[in-house]
C-alpha beads as a LAMMPS data file, in Angstrom:
LAMMPS data file: protein, C-alpha beads

351 atoms
350 bonds

1 atom types
1 bond types

-500.0 500.0 xlo xhi
-500.0 500.0 ylo yhi
-500.0 500.0 zlo zhi

Masses

1 110.0

Atoms # bond

1 1 1 -304.567 341.814 174.965
2 1 1 -304.364 339.350 177.887
3 1 1 -307.454 340.035 180.431
4 1 1 -305.889 338.496 183.477
5 1 1 -303.661 341.065 183.476
6 1 1 -305.679 343.673 183.624
7 1 1 -305.418 347.385 182.510
8 1 1 -302.632 349.014 182.250
9 1 1 -301.958 351.840 184.585
10 1 1 -301.773 355.480 182.869
11 1 1 -298.162 356.568 182.166
12 1 1 -297.421 359.608 183.906
13 1 1 -296.045 362.557 181.520
14 1 1 -291.961 363.225 182.278
15 1 1 -291.573 366.689 183.712
16 1 1 -289.593 368.992 181.327
17 1 1 -286.467 370.099 182.823
18 1 1 -286.232 373.745 183.677
19 1 1 -284.174 375.449 182.557
20 1 1 -282.520 378.364 184.030
21 1 1 -282.645 381.520 181.492
22 1 1 -280.740 383.417 183.776
23 1 1 -277.003 384.469 181.955
24 1 1 -274.336 382.146 183.231
25 1 1 -270.884 383.736 183.503
26 1 1 -268.223 382.896 180.681
27 1 1 -265.324 381.002 182.303
28 1 1 -262.495 383.906 181.510
29 1 1 -259.651 382.779 179.251
30 1 1 -256.353 383.808 179.568
31 1 1 -255.215 386.008 176.526
32 1 1 -252.952 384.400 173.959
33 1 1 -249.527 385.253 175.253
34 1 1 -248.125 387.551 172.495
35 1 1 -244.258 389.009 171.364
36 1 1 -241.838 387.848 174.054
37 1 1 -243.726 385.190 176.067
38 1 1 -245.097 383.540 172.991
39 1 1 -241.114 383.386 172.097
40 1 1 -240.285 382.154 175.380
41 1 1 -243.018 379.423 175.609
42 1 1 -241.939 378.026 172.123
43 1 1 -238.332 377.929 173.283
44 1 1 -239.366 375.876 176.221
45 1 1 -241.428 373.757 174.251
46 1 1 -238.450 373.073 172.241
47 1 1 -236.197 372.122 174.921
48 1 1 -238.491 369.939 176.002
49 1 1 -239.027 368.299 172.817
50 1 1 -235.347 367.967 172.184
51 1 1 -234.310 366.304 175.587
52 1 1 -237.470 363.600 174.832
53 1 1 -235.869 362.949 171.295
54 1 1 -233.699 360.024 171.872
55 1 1 -230.282 360.923 170.621
56 1 1 -229.612 358.602 167.211
57 1 1 -226.840 355.756 168.555
58 1 1 -223.033 356.317 167.593
59 1 1 -221.683 354.529 164.722
60 1 1 -220.086 351.355 165.552
61 1 1 -216.700 352.571 165.099
62 1 1 -217.120 355.146 167.170
63 1 1 -217.758 352.703 170.161
64 1 1 -215.035 350.630 169.718
65 1 1 -212.778 353.472 169.432
66 1 1 -213.974 355.414 172.333
67 1 1 -213.234 351.688 174.439
68 1 1 -209.540 351.696 172.740
69 1 1 -208.901 355.271 174.168
70 1 1 -210.721 353.928 177.525
71 1 1 -208.619 350.821 178.064
72 1 1 -205.498 350.686 175.894
73 1 1 -204.595 354.653 175.927
74 1 1 -205.978 354.929 179.333
75 1 1 -206.817 359.055 178.580
76 1 1 -208.860 360.099 181.298
77 1 1 -212.834 360.164 181.024
78 1 1 -213.595 363.527 179.813
79 1 1 -210.831 363.400 177.019
80 1 1 -212.746 359.999 175.807
81 1 1 -215.929 361.435 175.822
82 1 1 -214.157 365.040 174.134
83 1 1 -213.153 362.455 171.402
84 1 1 -216.260 360.766 171.248
85 1 1 -218.304 363.626 170.558
86 1 1 -215.616 364.729 168.000
87 1 1 -216.242 361.744 166.065
88 1 1 -220.214 362.302 166.143
89 1 1 -219.615 365.440 163.926
90 1 1 -217.025 363.380 161.662
91 1 1 -220.033 360.762 161.240
92 1 1 -222.734 363.822 160.758
93 1 1 -220.519 365.033 158.303
94 1 1 -219.622 361.876 156.104
95 1 1 -223.363 360.769 156.376
96 1 1 -223.456 357.077 154.497
97 1 1 -220.111 357.306 153.225
98 1 1 -217.561 354.937 155.026
99 1 1 -214.402 356.129 156.791
100 1 1 -212.380 353.814 155.238
101 1 1 -212.995 354.978 151.483
102 1 1 -212.249 359.021 152.118
103 1 1 -209.468 360.821 150.840
104 1 1 -207.091 363.067 151.988
105 1 1 -209.367 365.519 149.913
106 1 1 -212.439 364.641 151.178
107 1 1 -211.183 365.093 154.784
108 1 1 -209.864 368.540 153.787
109 1 1 -214.113 369.231 153.201
110 1 1 -214.306 368.144 156.349
111 1 1 -211.980 370.699 157.542
112 1 1 -213.607 373.555 155.241
113 1 1 -217.054 372.226 157.370
114 1 1 -216.105 372.551 160.637
115 1 1 -214.480 375.716 160.017
116 1 1 -217.889 377.363 158.362
117 1 1 -219.557 376.172 161.530
118 1 1 -217.130 378.860 163.285
119 1 1 -215.506 377.076 165.860
120 1 1 -212.586 378.450 167.504
121 1 1 -208.782 377.666 166.523
122 1 1 -208.969 375.126 169.365
123 1 1 -211.613 373.613 168.907
124 1 1 -210.667 372.834 165.362
125 1 1 -207.447 371.492 166.119
126 1 1 -208.627 369.179 168.635
127 1 1 -211.291 367.799 166.029
128 1 1 -208.174 367.004 163.395
129 1 1 -206.127 365.554 166.667
130 1 1 -209.339 363.291 167.033
131 1 1 -209.296 362.513 163.522
132 1 1 -205.899 361.697 163.466
133 1 1 -205.899 359.370 166.096
134 1 1 -209.211 357.835 165.056
135 1 1 -207.465 357.043 161.449
136 1 1 -204.701 355.075 163.735
137 1 1 -207.011 353.122 165.424
138 1 1 -208.669 352.348 162.202
139 1 1 -204.824 351.200 160.621
140 1 1 -204.200 349.095 163.491
141 1 1 -207.400 347.055 163.641
142 1 1 -207.245 346.613 159.626
143 1 1 -209.778 348.149 158.701
144 1 1 -208.001 350.822 156.367
145 1 1 -204.605 350.198 154.743
146 1 1 -203.254 353.821 155.200
147 1 1 -204.112 356.580 157.083
148 1 1 -205.091 360.082 155.020
149 1 1 -205.465 362.275 157.673
150 1 1 -202.077 361.919 158.618
151 1 1 -201.823 364.219 155.238
152 1 1 -203.747 367.419 156.883
153 1 1 -201.983 370.352 158.252
154 1 1 -201.856 371.376 161.780
155 1 1 -204.061 373.680 163.133
156 1 1 -201.818 377.157 164.329
157 1 1 -202.789 378.027 167.832
158 1 1 -202.347 381.792 168.501
159 1 1 -201.005 381.670 172.591
160 1 1 -203.425 383.405 175.019
161 1 1 -202.872 385.343 177.830
162 1 1 -205.418 383.833 180.387
163 1 1 -207.253 385.477 182.833
164 1 1 -206.383 385.987 186.043
165 1 1 -208.091 387.538 189.281
166 1 1 -206.471 390.030 191.368
167 1 1 -205.498 389.547 195.068
168 1 1 -208.635 391.744 195.983
169 1 1 -210.716 390.126 193.736
170 1 1 -209.997 386.787 195.508
171 1 1 -210.176 387.770 198.893
172 1 1 -214.042 389.095 197.998
173 1 1 -215.035 385.956 196.142
174 1 1 -213.719 383.522 199.248
175 1 1 -215.956 385.752 201.839
176 1 1 -219.280 385.330 199.687
177 1 1 -220.211 381.699 200.631
178 1 1 -220.445 383.150 204.647
179 1 1 -223.324 385.447 203.358
180 1 1 -225.196 381.652 201.719
181 1 1 -227.473 380.179 204.317
182 1 1 -227.063 376.700 202.812
183 1 1 -223.802 374.564 202.576
184 1 1 -221.374 377.781 203.233
185 1 1 -218.673 375.818 204.724
186 1 1 -218.703 373.360 201.499
187 1 1 -218.893 376.151 199.692
188 1 1 -216.071 378.292 201.179
189 1 1 -214.169 375.335 201.375
190 1 1 -214.452 374.628 197.923
191 1 1 -213.252 377.971 196.829
192 1 1 -210.474 377.652 199.329
193 1 1 -209.103 374.516 197.744
194 1 1 -209.454 375.321 194.017
195 1 1 -206.893 378.921 194.753
196 1 1 -204.861 376.930 197.140
197 1 1 -204.388 373.947 195.276
198 1 1 -204.749 374.859 191.379
199 1 1 -207.142 372.043 190.906
200 1 1 -209.119 371.750 188.035
201 1 1 -213.215 371.764 188.401
202 1 1 -212.887 367.632 187.473
203 1 1 -210.386 367.039 190.082
204 1 1 -211.784 368.451 192.548
205 1 1 -214.997 366.645 192.194
206 1 1 -213.114 363.228 192.157
207 1 1 -211.305 364.529 195.576
208 1 1 -211.609 362.085 198.593
209 1 1 -211.489 361.936 201.991
210 1 1 -208.868 360.102 201.901
211 1 1 -206.864 361.996 199.663
212 1 1 -206.693 365.247 201.933
213 1 1 -204.059 365.090 204.731
214 1 1 -204.827 368.066 206.913
215 1 1 -202.236 366.880 209.796
216 1 1 -199.595 366.693 206.965
217 1 1 -200.620 369.727 205.132
218 1 1 -201.237 368.191 201.864
219 1 1 -203.744 366.482 199.331
220 1 1 -203.271 364.177 196.526
221 1 1 -204.713 365.426 193.332
222 1 1 -205.673 362.682 190.316
223 1 1 -204.941 364.309 186.679
224 1 1 -205.286 364.169 183.456
225 1 1 -204.654 359.952 182.707
226 1 1 -205.142 359.484 186.218
227 1 1 -201.808 360.672 187.107
228 1 1 -201.250 361.661 190.839
229 1 1 -199.630 364.510 191.874
230 1 1 -199.179 365.999 195.664
231 1 1 -200.178 369.477 196.393
232 1 1 -199.679 371.551 199.452
233 1 1 -202.348 373.151 201.328
234 1 1 -201.952 376.579 203.346
235 1 1 -202.991 377.216 206.523
236 1 1 -206.919 378.668 205.410
237 1 1 -207.364 376.017 203.279
238 1 1 -206.879 373.636 206.000
239 1 1 -208.841 375.400 208.290
240 1 1 -212.285 375.589 205.654
241 1 1 -211.759 371.514 205.291
242 1 1 -211.914 370.916 208.907
243 1 1 -214.753 373.303 209.451
244 1 1 -216.252 371.556 206.503
245 1 1 -216.168 368.208 207.554
246 1 1 -216.901 368.813 211.422
247 1 1 -219.823 371.007 210.860
248 1 1 -221.851 369.996 207.684
249 1 1 -220.775 366.754 205.625
250 1 1 -221.962 364.910 208.097
251 1 1 -225.837 366.387 207.680
252 1 1 -224.868 365.730 203.769
253 1 1 -224.191 362.327 203.829
254 1 1 -226.785 361.272 205.918
255 1 1 -226.921 358.395 208.283
256 1 1 -226.273 355.588 205.713
257 1 1 -224.268 352.727 207.213
258 1 1 -222.189 353.276 203.157
259 1 1 -221.672 357.253 203.205
260 1 1 -220.341 358.622 200.116
261 1 1 -216.318 358.437 199.855
262 1 1 -216.221 361.912 198.035
263 1 1 -215.397 365.376 199.874
264 1 1 -216.944 367.187 198.098
265 1 1 -220.599 366.501 198.243
266 1 1 -224.014 367.803 196.988
267 1 1 -227.308 368.615 199.100
268 1 1 -228.128 364.612 198.195
269 1 1 -225.312 363.305 199.610
270 1 1 -223.827 362.035 196.198
271 1 1 -220.814 363.163 194.426
272 1 1 -221.084 366.975 193.108
273 1 1 -220.554 367.067 189.392
274 1 1 -218.114 368.995 187.944
275 1 1 -220.574 370.802 185.980
276 1 1 -222.266 372.223 189.909
277 1 1 -218.713 373.133 190.560
278 1 1 -218.685 375.672 187.663
279 1 1 -222.272 376.712 188.564
280 1 1 -220.675 377.626 192.087
281 1 1 -218.115 379.626 191.099
282 1 1 -219.739 381.752 188.462
283 1 1 -222.241 382.608 191.047
284 1 1 -220.036 383.681 193.712
285 1 1 -217.532 385.885 191.235
286 1 1 -220.850 387.766 189.815
287 1 1 -221.860 388.421 193.891
288 1 1 -218.124 389.295 194.098
289 1 1 -218.282 391.652 191.492
290 1 1 -215.334 390.010 188.834
291 1 1 -216.003 389.368 185.405
292 1 1 -218.895 386.928 184.166
293 1 1 -216.216 384.649 182.637
294 1 1 -214.744 383.799 185.747
295 1 1 -214.698 379.452 185.636
296 1 1 -212.604 377.170 187.725
297 1 1 -209.846 377.302 185.661
298 1 1 -209.754 381.138 186.374
299 1 1 -208.841 380.411 189.956
300 1 1 -206.489 377.662 188.313
301 1 1 -204.621 380.558 186.380
302 1 1 -204.509 383.040 189.536
303 1 1 -203.013 380.114 191.477
304 1 1 -200.159 380.031 189.025
305 1 1 -199.852 383.705 188.547
306 1 1 -199.720 384.345 191.870
307 1 1 -196.819 381.837 192.751
308 1 1 -194.613 382.988 190.186
309 1 1 -195.379 387.001 191.103
310 1 1 -194.005 385.500 194.815
311 1 1 -190.753 383.786 193.251
312 1 1 -192.054 380.105 193.167
313 1 1 -189.457 378.792 190.947
314 1 1 -191.535 377.310 187.330
315 1 1 -190.786 373.634 187.852
316 1 1 -192.124 373.365 190.955
317 1 1 -195.382 375.189 189.433
318 1 1 -195.357 372.811 186.507
319 1 1 -195.244 369.444 189.184
320 1 1 -198.037 371.773 191.005
321 1 1 -199.963 372.119 188.193
322 1 1 -199.819 368.876 186.877
323 1 1 -198.309 370.152 183.592
324 1 1 -196.644 367.373 180.996
325 1 1 -194.636 370.021 179.514
326 1 1 -193.057 373.368 181.193
327 1 1 -194.034 374.909 178.230
328 1 1 -197.237 374.814 179.353
329 1 1 -196.698 376.581 182.502
330 1 1 -194.638 379.297 181.072
331 1 1 -197.615 381.178 179.696
332 1 1 -197.808 381.996 183.161
333 1 1 -194.308 384.120 183.338
334 1 1 -196.287 386.434 180.677
335 1 1 -198.890 387.618 183.076
336 1 1 -197.012 388.615 185.699
337 1 1 -196.300 391.957 184.919
338 1 1 -194.149 392.968 187.948
339 1 1 -192.037 390.239 187.298
340 1 1 -191.413 391.423 184.555
341 1 1 -190.674 395.074 184.834
342 1 1 -188.255 393.915 187.684
343 1 1 -186.391 391.656 185.741
344 1 1 -186.368 394.248 183.071
345 1 1 -184.662 396.808 185.226
346 1 1 -182.334 394.300 186.998
347 1 1 -180.848 392.907 183.910
348 1 1 -181.194 395.622 180.915
349 1 1 -178.719 397.782 180.991
350 1 1 -180.880 401.077 179.938
351 1 1 -183.814 399.973 182.225

Bonds

1 1 1 2
2 1 2 3
3 1 3 4
4 1 4 5
5 1 5 6
6 1 6 7
7 1 7 8
8 1 8 9
9 1 9 10
10 1 10 11
11 1 11 12
12 1 12 13
13 1 13 14
14 1 14 15
15 1 15 16
16 1 16 17
17 1 17 18
18 1 18 19
19 1 19 20
20 1 20 21
21 1 21 22
22 1 22 23
23 1 23 24
24 1 24 25
25 1 25 26
26 1 26 27
27 1 27 28
28 1 28 29
29 1 29 30
30 1 30 31
31 1 31 32
32 1 32 33
33 1 33 34
34 1 34 35
35 1 35 36
36 1 36 37
37 1 37 38
38 1 38 39
39 1 39 40
40 1 40 41
41 1 41 42
42 1 42 43
43 1 43 44
44 1 44 45
45 1 45 46
46 1 46 47
47 1 47 48
48 1 48 49
49 1 49 50
50 1 50 51
51 1 51 52
52 1 52 53
53 1 53 54
54 1 54 55
55 1 55 56
56 1 56 57
57 1 57 58
58 1 58 59
59 1 59 60
60 1 60 61
61 1 61 62
62 1 62 63
63 1 63 64
64 1 64 65
65 1 65 66
66 1 66 67
67 1 67 68
68 1 68 69
69 1 69 70
70 1 70 71
71 1 71 72
72 1 72 73
73 1 73 74
74 1 74 75
75 1 75 76
76 1 76 77
77 1 77 78
78 1 78 79
79 1 79 80
80 1 80 81
81 1 81 82
82 1 82 83
83 1 83 84
84 1 84 85
85 1 85 86
86 1 86 87
87 1 87 88
88 1 88 89
89 1 89 90
90 1 90 91
91 1 91 92
92 1 92 93
93 1 93 94
94 1 94 95
95 1 95 96
96 1 96 97
97 1 97 98
98 1 98 99
99 1 99 100
100 1 100 101
101 1 101 102
102 1 102 103
103 1 103 104
104 1 104 105
105 1 105 106
106 1 106 107
107 1 107 108
108 1 108 109
109 1 109 110
110 1 110 111
111 1 111 112
112 1 112 113
113 1 113 114
114 1 114 115
115 1 115 116
116 1 116 117
117 1 117 118
118 1 118 119
119 1 119 120
120 1 120 121
121 1 121 122
122 1 122 123
123 1 123 124
124 1 124 125
125 1 125 126
126 1 126 127
127 1 127 128
128 1 128 129
129 1 129 130
130 1 130 131
131 1 131 132
132 1 132 133
133 1 133 134
134 1 134 135
135 1 135 136
136 1 136 137
137 1 137 138
138 1 138 139
139 1 139 140
140 1 140 141
141 1 141 142
142 1 142 143
143 1 143 144
144 1 144 145
145 1 145 146
146 1 146 147
147 1 147 148
148 1 148 149
149 1 149 150
150 1 150 151
151 1 151 152
152 1 152 153
153 1 153 154
154 1 154 155
155 1 155 156
156 1 156 157
157 1 157 158
158 1 158 159
159 1 159 160
160 1 160 161
161 1 161 162
162 1 162 163
163 1 163 164
164 1 164 165
165 1 165 166
166 1 166 167
167 1 167 168
168 1 168 169
169 1 169 170
170 1 170 171
171 1 171 172
172 1 172 173
173 1 173 174
174 1 174 175
175 1 175 176
176 1 176 177
177 1 177 178
178 1 178 179
179 1 179 180
180 1 180 181
181 1 181 182
182 1 182 183
183 1 183 184
184 1 184 185
185 1 185 186
186 1 186 187
187 1 187 188
188 1 188 189
189 1 189 190
190 1 190 191
191 1 191 192
192 1 192 193
193 1 193 194
194 1 194 195
195 1 195 196
196 1 196 197
197 1 197 198
198 1 198 199
199 1 199 200
200 1 200 201
201 1 201 202
202 1 202 203
203 1 203 204
204 1 204 205
205 1 205 206
206 1 206 207
207 1 207 208
208 1 208 209
209 1 209 210
210 1 210 211
211 1 211 212
212 1 212 213
213 1 213 214
214 1 214 215
215 1 215 216
216 1 216 217
217 1 217 218
218 1 218 219
219 1 219 220
220 1 220 221
221 1 221 222
222 1 222 223
223 1 223 224
224 1 224 225
225 1 225 226
226 1 226 227
227 1 227 228
228 1 228 229
229 1 229 230
230 1 230 231
231 1 231 232
232 1 232 233
233 1 233 234
234 1 234 235
235 1 235 236
236 1 236 237
237 1 237 238
238 1 238 239
239 1 239 240
240 1 240 241
241 1 241 242
242 1 242 243
243 1 243 244
244 1 244 245
245 1 245 246
246 1 246 247
247 1 247 248
248 1 248 249
249 1 249 250
250 1 250 251
251 1 251 252
252 1 252 253
253 1 253 254
254 1 254 255
255 1 255 256
256 1 256 257
257 1 257 258
258 1 258 259
259 1 259 260
260 1 260 261
261 1 261 262
262 1 262 263
263 1 263 264
264 1 264 265
265 1 265 266
266 1 266 267
267 1 267 268
268 1 268 269
269 1 269 270
270 1 270 271
271 1 271 272
272 1 272 273
273 1 273 274
274 1 274 275
275 1 275 276
276 1 276 277
277 1 277 278
278 1 278 279
279 1 279 280
280 1 280 281
281 1 281 282
282 1 282 283
283 1 283 284
284 1 284 285
285 1 285 286
286 1 286 287
287 1 287 288
288 1 288 289
289 1 289 290
290 1 290 291
291 1 291 292
292 1 292 293
293 1 293 294
294 1 294 295
295 1 295 296
296 1 296 297
297 1 297 298
298 1 298 299
299 1 299 300
300 1 300 301
301 1 301 302
302 1 302 303
303 1 303 304
304 1 304 305
305 1 305 306
306 1 306 307
307 1 307 308
308 1 308 309
309 1 309 310
310 1 310 311
311 1 311 312
312 1 312 313
313 1 313 314
314 1 314 315
315 1 315 316
316 1 316 317
317 1 317 318
318 1 318 319
319 1 319 320
320 1 320 321
321 1 321 322
322 1 322 323
323 1 323 324
324 1 324 325
325 1 325 326
326 1 326 327
327 1 327 328
328 1 328 329
329 1 329 330
330 1 330 331
331 1 331 332
332 1 332 333
333 1 333 334
334 1 334 335
335 1 335 336
336 1 336 337
337 1 337 338
338 1 338 339
339 1 339 340
340 1 340 341
341 1 341 342
342 1 342 343
343 1 343 344
344 1 344 345
345 1 345 346
346 1 346 347
347 1 347 348
348 1 348 349
349 1 349 350
350 1 350 351
């Protein structure tokens, strides 16, 4: 030890920490979910995981085929997306097999595979049409020499009578938005326009302010293939549009210098999606006590049927609906029973 440093001071013992022997409250844990609760949690978790998983990229032929439909065939965006989904199903079935190597017997197996998924006859027919157009595109691009899909038979479709609402139900439905405290003028105008014009949900969603001519009493609708048609507007629809443009749309559009050109706006001032149009129509239909299957197309069917019941010419109804063929419009002549009975009483010798 160095004598110059002296003795080291004695170290005091470190006191031991006192332990509280009192019983501590144990944190309560929530009971494990059982039964329906657990199943609901599993479903929510699965849906979240499904959204997080990136979708497999499309086959290069599918992407090029979609551009061909849009740029050269000038098909509507909804039609292009439908064909694209159909071709994803086709490559899901084909796997690693090349489309140009498949025969008509292979494609017949594809049709059987679709049928095993319990698709409706209309969906199955569209899948086969998509396949034929896809092989026609492969021929144009010299990817394949023949079109085996042309040898597939066409799916026969049963003609279904469309669902139509009565006048009383429509009147109740059109009054429902007035009890809604949010965007009641907008929703009222939406229902009035759907019933007054017979427009599809996508056509109403894409309608712009400049397309509505209130003084002239008509609007310009753009249907499939971007085809334009002029549809008259009734007095109640015109009044609903005026109220919306005056009272609610300026608030929805916001104070921006460049507001949205679309007529129907969401609460964020953006174009209302057609899916939202479906949701609103269904909710107001349920509040009015209508069938749960009511959709914007139900109002389109009701529009055409009520016109024919009032004595409108079939050709004019075809023009207002934007049907390419009058055979599509003729289905509404089978819906109105009163018209059929009147014709029967007038012309049948034993009526």
